[in-house]
C-alpha positions in Angstrom: 122.3 -26.9 12.1 120.2 -25.1 14.7 119.0 -21.6 13.8 121.0 -18.7 15.3 119.3 -17.0 18.2 118.0 -13.6 17.1 115.7 -12.5 19.9 115.4 -12.6 23.7 113.1 -14.9 25.7 112.6 -14.7 29.4 115.6 -16.8 30.2 118.1 -15.1 27.9 116.6 -11.7 28.7 117.3 -12.2 32.4 120.7 -13.5 31.6 121.5 -10.5 29.4 120.4 -8.0 32.1 122.6 -9.8 34.7 125.6 -9.9 32.3 125.2 -6.2 31.4 124.7 -5.5 35.1 128.2 -7.1 35.7 129.6 -4.8 33.1 128.0 -1.8 34.9 129.2 -3.1 38.2 132.8 -2.8 37.1 132.1 0.5 35.3 130.5 2.1 38.3 133.3 0.7 40.5 135.7 2.8 38.4 133.9 6.0 37.6 131.8 6.3 40.8 135.0 5.8 42.8 136.4 8.7 40.8 133.3 10.9 41.2 133.1 10.2 45.0 136.4 12.1 45.5 136.3 14.5 42.6 134.8 17.3 44.7 137.4 17.3 47.5 140.1 16.6 44.8 139.1 19.8 43.0 139.2 21.6 46.3 142.8 20.6 46.8 143.6 22.0 43.4 142.1 25.4 44.3 138.5 25.2 43.0 135.8 27.1 44.8 132.4 25.7 45.8 130.8 27.5 42.8 133.5 26.1 40.5 132.9 22.5 41.8 129.2 22.9 41.0 129.8 24.4 37.6 132.3 21.7 36.7 130.0 18.9 37.8 127.1 20.5 35.9 129.2 21.1 32.8 130.2 17.5 32.7 126.6 16.4 33.0 125.5 19.0 30.4 128.1 18.0 27.8 127.4 14.3 28.4 123.7 14.5 28.2 123.6 16.8 25.2 126.0 14.5 23.4 123.4 11.7 23.9 121.1 13.7 21.7 123.5 13.1 18.8 124.5 9.6 19.8 120.9 8.5 20.1 120.1 9.8 16.6 123.3 8.2 15.2 122.4 4.9 16.8 118.8 5.0 15.4 120.0 5.9 11.9 123.0 3.5 11.7 121.6 0.7 13.9 125.3 0.1 15.1 124.2 -0.5 18.6 127.1 -2.6 19.7 130.0 -0.7 18.0 128.8 2.6 19.4 128.3 1.2 22.9 131.8 -0.4 22.9 133.4 2.9 21.8 131.7 4.7 24.6 132.9 2.3 27.3 136.5 2.6 26.1 136.4 6.4 26.2 134.7 6.5 29.6 137.0 4.0 31.2 140.2 5.7 29.9 139.3 8.9 31.6 139.2 7.4 35.1 142.9 6.5 35.6 143.8 9.6 33.6 142.6 11.7 36.5 145.9 10.7 38.2 147.7 12.9 35.6 145.7 16.1 36.5 148.0 18.7 37.9 145.4 21.5 38.2 141.7 21.9 38.4 141.4 22.7 34.7 143.0 19.5 33.6 140.9 17.6 36.2 137.8 19.2 34.8 138.7 18.0 31.3 138.9 14.4 32.4 135.6 14.7 34.3 134.0 15.9 31.1 135.7 13.2 29.1 134.3 10.5 31.4 130.8 11.9 31.0 131.3 12.0 27.2 132.1 8.3 27.1 128.9 7.5 29.1 127.0 9.7 26.7 128.2 7.9 23.6 127.3 4.4 24.9 124.1 5.2 26.9 121.4 5.3 24.3 122.6 2.2 22.6 123.1 0.2 25.8 119.7 1.3 27.2 117.9 0.3 24.0 119.5 -3.1 24.0 118.5 -3.6 27.7 115.0 -2.5 27.0 114.6 -5.3 24.4 115.4 -7.8 27.2 113.0 -5.8 29.4 110.1 -6.5 27.0 110.4 -10.2 28.1 110.9 -9.8 31.9 109.3 -6.4 32.6 111.0 -3.0 32.1 110.9 -2.1 35.8 112.5 -5.4 36.8 115.1 -5.2 34.0 116.3 -1.7 34.7 115.8 -2.1 38.5 118.0 -5.3 38.5 120.5 -3.7 36.3 120.6 -0.7 38.5 121.1 -2.8 41.6 124.2 -4.5 40.1 125.3 -1.1 38.8 125.1 0.4 42.3 126.9 -2.5 43.8 129.9 -1.4 41.9 129.1 2.2 42.9 129.2 1.0 46.5 132.6 -0.7 46.1 134.3 1.9 44.0 134.2 4.7 46.7 135.4 2.2 49.3 138.5 1.5 47.1 139.1 5.2 46.9 138.6 5.5 50.7 141.0 2.7 51.5 143.7 4.1 49.1 143.3 7.5 50.6 143.6 6.2 54.1 146.7 4.2 53.2 148.5 6.6 50.8 146.9 10.0 51.8 146.7 11.4 48.3 144.2 11.2 45.4 146.5 10.2 42.6 147.0 6.7 44.0 143.2 6.3 44.3 142.7 7.1 40.6 145.5 4.7 39.6 143.9 1.8 41.6 140.5 2.6 40.0 142.1 1.8 36.6 141.8 -1.9 37.5 137.9 -2.1 37.4 138.1 0.3 34.4 140.1 -2.4 32.5 137.7 -5.1 33.7 134.8 -3.1 32.3 136.2 -3.1 28.8 137.0 -6.8 28.9 133.6 -7.8 30.2 131.6 -5.7 27.8 133.5 -7.3 24.9 132.6 -10.7 26.3 128.9 -9.7 26.5 128.9 -8.5 22.9 130.4 -11.9 21.9 127.7 -13.8 23.8 124.7 -11.7 22.8 125.4 -10.1 19.4 121.6 -10.1 18.6 120.9 -7.6 21.4 121.6 -4.9 18.8 119.3 -6.3 16.1 116.6 -3.7 16.5 114.0 -3.7 13.7 113.5 -0.4 11.8 110.2 1.4 11.8 107.5 0.1 9.5 107.0 3.6 8.0 108.3 7.1 8.1 105.0 8.2 9.8 105.6 5.6 12.5 109.1 6.9 13.1 107.9 10.5 13.4 104.9 9.8 15.7 106.9 7.6 18.2 107.4 10.3 20.8 104.0 11.1 22.3 102.6 13.6 24.8 103.1 11.4 27.9 106.8 11.1 27.0 107.3 14.9 26.8 105.3 15.5 30.1 107.5 12.9 31.8 110.6 14.5 30.4 109.5 17.8 31.9 109.0 16.2 35.3 112.4 14.6 35.1 114.0 17.9 34.1 112.6 19.6 37.3 113.9 16.6 39.3 117.4 17.0 37.8 117.4 20.8 38.3 116.9 20.4 42.0 119.0 17.3 42.6 122.3 18.4 44.2 125.4 16.6 42.8 127.3 14.5 45.3 130.4 16.5 44.5 128.8 19.6 46.1 127.6 17.5 49.0 131.1 16.1 49.6 132.5 19.6 49.3 130.1 20.7 52.0 131.0 17.8 54.3 134.8 18.5 54.1 134.6 22.3 54.1 132.4 22.4 57.2 134.6 19.6 58.8 131.5 17.4 59.4 133.6 14.4 58.5 137.1 13.5 57.4 138.1 13.3 53.7 138.4 9.5 54.0 134.9 9.1 55.4 133.3 11.1 52.5 133.7 8.3 49.9 132.6 5.7 52.5 129.4 7.6 53.0 129.0 7.7 49.2 129.3 4.0 49.1 126.5 3.7 51.7 124.4 6.0 49.5 125.1 3.7 46.6 123.9 0.7 48.6 120.7 2.5 49.4 120.4 3.4 45.7 120.7 -0.3 44.6 118.1 -1.4 47.1 115.6 1.2 46.1 116.1 0.5 42.4 115.1 -3.2 43.0 112.0 -2.3 45.1 110.8 0.6 43.0 111.6 -1.3 39.7 109.3 -4.1 40.7 106.7 -1.6 42.0 106.9 0.3 38.7 105.9 -2.9 36.7 102.8 -3.2 38.9 101.8 0.5 39.3 103.5 2.5 36.6 104.5 6.2 37.1 102.5 6.5 40.3 105.5 5.1 42.2 107.4 8.3 41.4 105.1 10.3 43.7 106.7 9.0 46.9 110.0 9.0 45.1 109.8 12.7 44.6 108.9 13.3 48.2 112.0 11.3 49.3 114.1 13.3 46.9 112.8 16.6 48.4 114.2 15.7 51.8 117.7 14.8 50.6 119.2 18.3 50.3 117.8 19.8 53.5 119.1 16.9 55.5 122.5 16.9 53.9 123.2 20.6 54.0 121.4 21.8 57.2 122.0 19.1 59.8 124.9 17.9 61.9 126.9 14.7 61.5 124.0 12.2 62.0 121.5 14.2 60.0 124.0 14.6 57.2 124.4 10.8 57.1 120.6 10.5 56.8 120.7 13.1 54.0 123.2 11.1 52.0 121.1 8.0 52.5 118.0 9.8 51.2 120.1 11.1 48.3 121.1 7.5 47.5 117.5 6.3 47.7 116.3 9.0 45.4 119.1 8.3 42.9 118.2 4.6 42.7 114.5 5.3 42.2 115.0 7.8 39.4 117.8 5.9 37.7 115.8 2.7 37.5 112.4 4.1 36.7 113.6 6.8 34.3 114.9 4.3 31.7 112.0 1.8 32.3 109.4 4.5 31.8 110.8 5.7 28.5 110.8 2.1 27.3 107.1 1.6 28.1 106.2 4.8 26.2 108.3 4.5 23.1 108.6 1.6 20.5 111.9 -0.1 20.3 113.0 1.4 17.0 112.8 4.9 18.4 114.1 4.3 21.9 117.7 5.4 21.2 116.4 8.7 19.9 114.0 9.0 22.8 116.8 8.3 25.3 118.8 10.9 23.5 116.1 13.6 23.7 115.1 12.7 27.2 118.6 12.8 28.6 119.5 16.0 26.7 116.6 17.8 28.4 117.6 16.1 31.7 121.2 17.2 31.3 120.4 20.9 30.5 118.3 21.0 33.7 121.1 19.2 35.7 123.7 21.8 34.4 121.5 24.8 35.2 120.6 23.3 38.6 124.1 22.3 39.5 125.5 25.7 38.6 122.8 27.5 40.5 123.1 25.3 43.6 126.9 25.8 43.6 126.5 29.6 43.4 123.8 29.5 46.1 126.0 27.4 48.3 128.6 30.1 48.5 125.8 32.4 49.9 123.8 30.0 52.1 123.2 26.2 52.3 119.6 27.2 53.3 119.0 28.5 49.8 120.4 25.3 48.3 118.0 23.3 50.3 115.0 25.5 49.5 115.6 25.4 45.7 116.3 21.7 45.7 113.1 20.7 47.7 111.0 23.2 45.7 112.0 21.7 42.4 111.0 18.2 43.5 107.6 19.4 44.6 107.1 21.2 41.3 108.1 18.0 39.4 104.8 16.5 40.6 102.7 18.7 38.3 103.9 17.4 34.9 104.2 13.9 36.4 100.5 13.8 37.4 99.6 15.3 33.9 101.6 12.4 32.2 99.7 9.9 34.4 96.3 11.3 33.4 97.3 11.3 29.8 98.5 7.7 30.0 95.1 6.6 31.5 93.4 7.9 28.4 96.1 6.7 25.9 97.7 3.4 27.0 101.5 3.2 26.6 102.9 1.6 23.5 
């Protein structure tokens, strides 16, 4: 009898990333379709611009903070697949449930629940993908996964837009998004059946090795990412701006979001490959791109707003691909779930504070939103450059 496969090689590593990318394609089709219209949907239920920002930030805060606990739980129990599967079920159930929301409070509950599911499954899923990335390159692994992920994020808003154009109300859109939500659960179970060994992560060799896994470059990079998150305007607020100012119709907003997701997928592939060759240095132009997104989206007319949404998508792809890849190159496999938990908790707190502040500032002036957003991206260069200097002296693990 042949021995059971217990580890990735280049072929199976690439196949696993593609398979998990298909899972994420369906998942993003569902929840990004939901998120593309959540801002205008909340507006129809009576929410203000400040409340839209606070709800979006609260969802991110709760979701990211929960990853702190789920990351520790995964590391201690090593139940990578069971925890990942549970998270997908919770997240996907929340998408069609939005059709049941009769007021902005209940809609906010489902928005937070969707983020909760993602928080439960994220550290486990990222750690398993990073094991495949050890064979094919972390930047390529997470960049390819992100490109497939964003393909779903492109299609989901188009589904929402088509349903809105045909039916004219948001409830039907959330109901139709239940189809890719169901396909997500089916596909992730299939991947678990085919690659059960993805969750076989070896424990640390000693207690000292476990405690010393998170080094100075990791914390500096986390600080840079926090500043990026603080100034990164959520698309819910951008969509709210587009509809409130009548820059575009409600049906066009999710279409524009799908265009941004297409740009995100393309940038994740390019910057993921570039990261494997150059490391954190590729984030310097990434931050400059991010700094331009809010001023273009909030201060221009129709054409400039479209460009702003495109820059927003480019920035999202850069950071989503490189963020996970960079953590994987700095932290050994046994500690990555915990590292992803800590990292994303810091990121989420910053996102919450930034989203809430940007929402409050928007009710005063979009100019203030743009200034704070761009300023935070420029400030993020300082800890990023410090992390790069430290890594030159202390090679990544």
